C-alpha positions in Angstrom: 217.6 -4.2 171.6 220.5 -3.1 173.9 223.9 -3.1 172.3 227.2 -3.5 174.2 230.5 -2.5 172.6 233.2 -4.8 173.9 236.9 -4.4 173.3 239.3 -7.3 173.7 242.9 -6.1 174.4 246.1 -7.8 175.3 249.6 -8.5 174.0 250.2 -10.3 170.7 249.8 -14.1 170.9 247.9 -14.3 174.1 244.8 -15.7 172.5 242.5 -12.8 172.0 241.3 -13.9 168.5 241.0 -17.6 169.6 238.8 -16.5 172.6 236.6 -14.2 170.5 236.2 -16.7 167.6 235.3 -19.4 170.1 232.7 -17.2 171.6 231.2 -16.2 168.2 231.6 -19.3 166.1 232.1 -22.2 168.7 235.3 -23.0 166.7 238.8 -23.1 168.2 241.5 -21.6 165.9 244.7 -23.5 166.3 247.1 -21.4 164.0 248.4 -18.0 165.1 247.5 -15.3 162.6 248.2 -11.8 164.0 245.1 -9.5 164.0 245.2 -5.9 163.0 241.5 -5.4 163.9 238.4 -7.6 163.5 234.9 -6.9 164.5 232.2 -9.5 165.4 228.5 -9.3 166.4 226.6 -11.8 168.4 223.1 -11.8 169.9 223.0 -13.2 173.5 220.7 -13.2 176.4 221.9 -11.4 179.5 219.9 -11.4 182.6 216.7 -12.5 180.6 217.2 -9.7 178.0 218.2 -10.2 174.5 221.3 -8.0 173.7 223.7 -7.5 170.9 227.5 -7.8 171.6 229.6 -5.7 169.3 233.1 -7.2 169.9 236.3 -5.6 168.6 239.3 -8.0 168.6 242.3 -5.8 168.6 246.0 -5.9 167.5 248.4 -6.8 170.3 251.6 -5.9 168.4 253.2 -2.6 169.5 253.2 -1.3 165.8 249.5 -0.9 166.1 249.4 0.9 169.4 248.5 4.3 167.9 245.0 2.9 167.0 244.3 2.0 170.8 243.0 5.3 171.9 240.5 5.4 169.2 238.9 2.0 169.9 239.1 2.5 173.7 237.2 5.7 173.3 234.2 3.9 171.9 234.4 0.7 174.0 231.9 0.3 176.8 233.4 -2.8 178.4 237.0 -4.3 178.1 238.4 -7.9 178.3 242.0 -7.6 179.4 243.6 -10.8 178.1 247.0 -12.3 179.1 248.6 -15.7 178.8 249.3 -17.5 182.2 252.6 -18.8 180.6 253.9 -15.3 179.8 254.5 -13.1 182.8 255.2 -10.1 180.6 251.7 -10.3 179.1 250.2 -10.1 182.6 252.5 -7.2 183.5 251.4 -5.4 180.4 247.7 -5.7 181.4 248.3 -2.8 183.8 249.5 -0.6 180.9 246.2 -1.4 179.0 244.1 -0.7 181.9 245.8 2.7 182.6 245.4 3.6 178.9 241.7 2.8 179.1 241.2 4.8 182.3 243.1 7.8 180.8 241.1 7.7 177.4 237.8 7.2 179.1 238.7 9.7 181.9 237.2 7.4 184.4 238.1 4.8 187.1 234.6 3.2 186.7 235.0 1.2 183.4 233.7 -2.3 183.2 236.7 -4.8 182.8 237.2 -8.4 182.9 240.7 -9.8 183.6 241.1 -13.0 181.5 243.9 -15.5 182.0 244.2 -17.6 178.9 246.1 -20.8 178.1 245.3 -22.4 181.5 245.6 -25.9 179.8 249.3 -25.4 179.4 251.5 -27.1 182.0 253.9 -24.1 182.4 252.7 -21.3 184.5 254.4 -17.9 184.9 251.5 -16.2 186.7 249.9 -17.6 189.7 246.1 -17.3 190.6 246.7 -15.3 193.7 248.5 -12.6 191.9 245.7 -12.4 189.2 243.0 -12.2 192.0 245.0 -9.5 193.7 245.3 -7.5 190.5 241.6 -7.9 189.7 240.6 -6.6 193.1 242.9 -3.7 192.7 241.5 -2.9 189.3 237.8 -3.5 190.5 237.6 -6.1 187.7 236.2 -9.5 187.5 238.7 -12.2 186.6 238.4 -15.6 184.9 240.8 -18.3 183.7 240.2 -20.1 180.3 241.8 -22.9 178.4 242.5 -21.7 174.8 246.0 -22.5 173.6 247.7 -23.4 170.4 
């Protein structure tokens, strides 16, 4: 069975854990509990093939930034998560992307740009800006509705 190592990165509080737990357990986590590092596994079918996703939910707080190189080195695909109501979290996605490219020593790393908390009325980042960034990154982008 093919295994894919996915890493979820982004600033603290953008909803990385809520997104990951929703995928793994079909359960929405309402309270914010800062993550240091959590690992999850889920069997899925991709293009008709059964695969195992090994998902690493990472710390967004700056005090854990020293750990990033290590998990970026082992990741095969990355979810760059930001909150649509926090422009700084979107701006910082570029820093995560550059760090991934530097650590992997490659411009060809699979990435998905994820705009979270789309259900909130307040928007600090518009869709066109995200689409432009995704094109520049060579990444896919999606918007999702997890907020707390």
